[in-house]
C-alpha positions in Angstrom: 20.9 9.7 -7.0 20.9 5.9 -6.7 20.9 4.3 -3.3 24.2 2.5 -3.9 25.9 5.9 -4.5 25.0 7.2 -1.0 27.9 7.9 1.4 27.7 6.9 5.1 26.7 10.4 6.2 24.0 10.5 3.5 22.7 7.1 4.5 22.3 8.3 8.1 20.7 11.5 7.0 18.2 9.6 4.9 17.4 7.3 7.8 16.8 10.3 10.1 14.4 11.8 7.6 12.7 8.5 7.0 12.1 7.8 10.7 10.8 11.3 11.2 8.3 10.9 8.3 7.2 7.5 9.6 6.6 8.9 13.1 4.6 11.7 11.6 2.5 9.3 9.5 1.7 7.2 12.6 0.6 10.3 14.5 -1.6 11.3 11.5 -3.2 7.8 11.7 -3.6 8.2 15.5 -5.2 11.6 15.2 -7.6 10.4 12.4 -8.7 7.4 14.4 -8.7 9.0 17.9 -12.4 9.9 18.2 -14.0 6.8 16.7 -11.3 4.1 17.0 -9.4 4.8 20.3 -7.7 1.3 20.4 -6.1 1.7 17.0 -5.2 5.3 17.8 -3.3 4.1 20.9 -1.5 1.5 18.8 -0.2 4.1 16.4 0.8 6.5 19.2 3.1 3.6 20.5 4.5 3.0 17.0 5.2 6.8 16.6 7.1 6.8 20.0 9.2 3.9 18.8 10.1 5.7 15.6 11.1 8.7 17.7 13.5 6.5 19.6 15.2 5.3 16.3 15.5 8.9 15.1 17.2 10.0 18.3 19.8 7.2 18.1 20.5 8.0 14.5 20.9 11.7 15.2 23.2 11.0 18.1 25.5 8.8 16.1 25.5 11.3 13.2 26.5 14.2 15.5 29.3 12.1 17.0 30.6 11.0 13.6 30.0 13.9 11.2 29.0 17.1 13.2 25.9 19.1 13.8 24.5 19.7 10.3 22.4 16.9 8.9 21.7 17.4 5.2 18.1 17.1 4.0 17.8 13.9 1.9 14.3 12.8 1.3 13.0 9.4 0.1 11.9 10.9 -3.3 15.5 12.1 -3.9 16.8 8.5 -4.0 16.0 6.3 -7.0 14.6 2.9 -6.1 13.9 4.0 -2.5 10.4 3.3 -1.2 8.1 6.3 -1.0 5.3 6.6 1.5 1.8 7.4 0.4 0.7 10.7 2.0 -1.4 10.3 5.1 -3.0 13.8 5.1 -5.6 13.0 2.5 -7.2 10.1 4.4 -10.3 11.8 5.7 -12.2 8.6 6.3 -9.4 6.3 7.3 -10.4 2.8 8.3 -8.5 1.0 11.1 -7.8 -2.1 9.1 -6.4 -0.1 6.2 -4.1 1.8 8.6 -2.9 -1.4 10.2 -2.1 -2.9 6.8 -0.2 0.2 5.8 1.7 0.2 9.0 2.7 -3.5 8.6 4.0 -2.7 5.1 5.9 0.4 6.4 7.7 -1.8 9.0 8.7 -4.4 6.4 10.0 -1.7 4.1 12.0 0.0 6.9 13.6 -3.4 7.8 14.7 -3.9 4.2 16.2 -0.4 4.1 18.2 -0.9 7.2 19.5 -4.3 6.0 20.6 -2.9 2.7 22.1 0.2 4.4 24.1 -1.9 6.8 25.6 -4.0 4.0 26.6 -0.8 2.2 28.5 0.8 5.2 32.0 0.0 6.4 32.1 2.0 9.7 31.6 -0.4 12.5 29.5 1.8 14.7 27.2 2.8 11.8 26.9 -0.8 10.7 26.1 -1.9 14.2 23.3 0.7 14.7 21.8 0.0 11.3 21.8 -3.7 11.9 20.2 -3.2 15.3 17.5 -1.1 13.8 16.8 -3.7 11.2 16.3 -6.3 14.0 14.1 -3.9 15.9 11.9 -3.3 12.9 11.5 -7.1 12.8 10.5 -7.0 16.4 8.1 -4.2 15.7 6.3 -6.4 13.2 5.9 -9.0 16.0 5.0 -6.4 18.5 2.4 -4.9 16.2 0.8 -8.3 15.7 0.9 -8.9 19.4 -0.8 -5.7 20.3 -3.4 -6.2 17.6 -4.0 -9.7 18.9 -4.4 -8.4 22.5 -6.9 -5.8 21.3 -8.8 -8.5 19.3 -9.1 -10.7 22.4 -10.2 -7.7 24.6 -13.0 -7.0 22.1 -11.6 -3.5 21.2 -11.1 -4.4 17.6 -14.5 -6.0 17.3 -16.1 -2.8 18.6 -14.1 -0.8 16.1 -15.3 -3.0 13.3 -18.9 -2.5 14.3 -18.3 1.2 14.5 -16.7 1.2 11.1 -19.6 -0.7 9.7 -22.0 1.9 11.2 -19.9 4.7 9.7 -19.9 3.0 6.3 -23.7 2.7 6.4 -24.2 6.3 7.5 -21.8 7.9 5.1 -22.2 5.8 2.0 -24.9 3.1 2.1 -27.8 5.3 3.3 -27.3 8.2 0.9 -26.5 5.8 -1.9 -29.6 3.7 -1.2 -31.8 6.8 -1.0 -30.4 7.9 -4.4 -30.8 4.5 -6.0 -34.4 4.2 -4.7 -35.3 7.6 -6.0 -33.6 7.2 -9.3 -35.1 3.7 -9.9 -38.6 4.5 -8.7 -39.4 8.2 -9.2 -38.2 8.2 -12.9 -40.5 5.3 -13.8 -43.6 7.5 -14.1 -42.2 10.1 -16.6 -40.2 7.4 -18.5 -43.1 5.0 -19.0 -45.6 7.9 -19.5 -43.5 9.1 -22.4 -43.1 5.5 -23.7 -46.8 4.8 -23.8 -47.7 8.3 -25.0 -45.3 8.4 -27.9 -44.3 4.7 -28.6 -41.0 6.3 -29.7 -37.9 4.7 -28.2 -35.7 7.8 -28.9 -38.2 10.2 -27.4 -38.6 8.0 -24.4 -34.8 7.8 -24.0 -34.5 11.6 -24.0 -37.2 11.9 -21.3 -35.5 9.2 -19.2 -32.1 10.8 -19.6 -33.4 14.2 -18.6 -35.3 12.8 -15.7 -32.3 10.8 -14.4 -29.8 13.6 -14.6 -32.2 16.1 -13.2 -33.2 13.8 -10.3 -29.5 13.2 -9.6 -28.6 16.9 -9.4 -31.7 17.5 -7.2 -31.0 14.6 -4.8 -27.3 15.4 -4.7 -27.9 19.0 -3.5 -30.7 17.9 -1.2 -28.5 15.4 0.6 -25.5 17.7 0.8 -27.5 20.5 2.3 -29.6 18.4 4.6 -26.9 17.7 7.2 -23.3 18.9 7.7 -22.4 15.6 9.4 -20.8 17.2 12.5 -23.4 16.1 15.0 -24.8 13.0 13.2 -21.4 11.6 12.3 -22.5 11.1 8.7 -19.3 12.5 7.3 -18.7 15.1 4.6 -21.9 16.5 3.3 -20.5 16.9 -0.2 -19.3 13.3 -0.3 -22.8 12.1 0.7 -24.2 14.5 -1.9 -22.0 13.1 -4.7 -22.8 9.5 -3.7 -26.6 10.2 -3.5 -26.7 12.1 -6.8 -24.6 9.6 -8.7 -26.7 6.6 -7.5 -29.9 8.5 -8.3 -28.7 9.1 -11.9 -27.5 5.4 -12.2 -30.9 4.2 -10.9 -32.7 6.2 -13.6 -30.4 5.4 -16.4 -30.7 1.7 -15.8 -34.1 1.4 -17.3 -33.5 4.4 -19.7 -30.8 2.8 -21.8 -32.9 0.0 -23.1 -34.8 2.6 -25.2 -31.8 3.0 -27.3 -33.1 -0.2 -29.0 -35.0 0.9 -32.1 -37.9 -1.6 -31.7 -40.3 -0.1 -29.2 -41.8 -3.4 -27.8 -38.3 -4.9 -27.4 -37.0 -1.8 -25.6 -40.1 -1.8 -23.4 -39.6 -5.5 -22.5 -35.9 -5.0 -21.7 -36.7 -1.9 -19.6 -39.3 -3.9 -17.5 -36.7 -6.6 -16.9 -34.1 -4.0 -15.8 -36.7 -2.5 -13.4 -37.3 -5.9 -11.8 -33.5 -6.3 -11.3 -33.2 -2.8 -9.9 -36.0 -3.4 -7.4 -34.4 -6.8 -6.4 -31.0 -5.1 -5.8 -32.6 -2.4 -3.7 -34.4 -5.0 -1.6 -31.1 -6.9 -1.1 -29.3 -3.7 0.0 -32.0 -2.9 2.5 -31.8 -6.5 3.8 -28.0 -6.5 3.9 -27.2 -3.1 5.4 -30.4 -1.8 6.9 -31.4 -5.0 8.7 -34.9 -4.9 7.0 -36.5 -8.4 6.7 -36.2 -9.6 3.1 -39.9 -10.1 2.5 -40.7 -6.7 4.1 -38.0 -5.0 1.9 -39.3 -6.7 -1.2 -42.9 -5.7 -0.4 -42.1 -2.1 0.3 -39.9 -1.6 -2.8 -42.0 -3.6 -5.2 -45.3 -2.1 -4.2 -43.8 1.4 -4.5 -42.3 0.6 -7.9 -45.6 -1.0 -9.2 -47.6 2.0 -8.1 -45.3 4.5 -9.8 -45.3 2.3 -13.0 -49.1 2.2 -13.0 -49.2 6.0 -12.7 -46.8 6.3 -15.7 -48.9 3.9 -17.7 -52.2 5.6 -16.9 -50.8 9.0 -17.8 -49.2 7.7 -21.0 -52.3 5.9 -22.4 -54.8 8.5 -21.1 
């Protein structure tokens, strides 16, 4: 049905369901953030409590006007009505994303109450819907005020630092390990095949097999190394996928140039790609692992050169 076709009882029933769902989403946010981001968790508990108050007032007015039975009307049953994104799938919810979602939820709720008030003729219903629209506006201000207070107290900054640490532990570290392994360890078999055969296609096949094989191996190794419960590194399979994917990408980077039919051209492009890969790895180590840039470059480049030399010696030997 369309929103404009709703009767006053249906509008109230829809509002009751919407408030109940919003409160549930806020509590899902609070629960997801409770352990690592307590300040944001507290904020969403307060928001859920406010939504409970709205729901109670709507139910009280419905019972007074239309009786005890409230029909089940959901957002998705009404065309053009805003639909909330599910909160249950957010296993690694970030506080800033939850806050942005909550601000959007409050704005959408205000728009709903304003439209619903214009559509009703009963004075009591119109009054309540208008009041709720104003309160949603106040919630937007209260939300910003609470957030500002938490920023000034340093709680938000602590959460941001914790979020950065989580991002590094759960994504950067396994991704970096995979990228380093894929970029460096595959150099030896790839360039050994290149110098031994001088065949771009044969070299490409060796590099493809080495890259995919290393990705599978590193992915399982990362996933099985730590379940993340004590270390806080998150889902082992997520880390395994990240590590395995980055390992494969690291190896394929200098493998694809050998699709060029001319061997010397392919070899030159592959060497340039290797230089770029090593530079990217050094930058990531500097950016996220706080490794001094010169030290990062030295460690990565020396390792890469040694592996390249091994591949060259084996290939020409």
